[in-house]
N, C-alpha and C positions, 0 to 999 in steps of 0.2 A: 202679181209679180211678186217673185220673192227681192226683200227689200234689199239685197245684196247688188241688183242691177238695178234699182232705181235712179243713183247717181249716174248713172253713164249714160241713161234717158233723160235724167235731167237736162245734162252735158248737150243731148240734140235740141230742147223744147227749149233752150236760150236763147233758140237765136227767137224766139217771141219776145222773150225781156232776161236780159245778164241776169237779172236775181235770184231765179231759176233753180240755179244747181246749189245757191246758198241755201236757201231756202227749204230744197229739200234736203242738206243737211241736217239742216234744224231740226225739220222733221222725226228724221233718225234718232236722232236726239232726243229729242219727245216722246216718243214710241221707246226709248230704252229706258224712258223716265218715268215711263207708266207703266214698265212689264215692273224694272226696281222698285220706285219709288224712289224716296228722297236719299241721298245718298252721305252721309257727313263726313267718311272717308276720301268720297271723291272717285273710288274703281270702278265703278258698277254705269255712274252717274256723273254730270256735270252738276245736276242742280244738290247742294249741300240740303233743302227745306224744302217747302212750298211753296214761301213769301217767294223766295230766289224764279221757283218755279211758274204761278201764277203771274210775276213782271212778265217774265220771259214770254209766254204766251200769250199775255194782251198786244206787247211788240210784234211779237210773230205774227199777231188775225192781223193785227195792223196793217201790215205790209203785205199778207197778204189779196186782204180789201183793197191795197191799193194798187195790187196790180193786177187785178181782176175788174177795176175798173176800169185803168188802159186798155186790158181785153175786150173787152165787152161794152162797155161806155152804161155800168150800173152797178147799183148798190148788190151788194147779196148776203150783208153779216150787220149787223145792230153788232156796234162795241161797246154800247152804254156800260154795261157792268162795268166794263175794261177802264174806264172813264169815272166809274163812281169811285172804282178801287182804288183808282190814282189822290183821289180827292180826299179821302177816309184816311 
């Protein structure tokens, strides 16, 4: 699926969970960061450094795991590394 269509599809999936469109936009921004890397000028990515991106990725994964648990009633991801990064 082209990334230009993902948000449109996410709006349809919002009937399952209203956070899906927001998390889709977040995933697209992470994709842009993966492609361009950190961007101190903020032209190609909202992430100016890897630490900002790492913090955002941990929050993103936590939110995704919450939605997944709500939809299928089981765990699917180990967020231990994110929890360790916060305490470090």
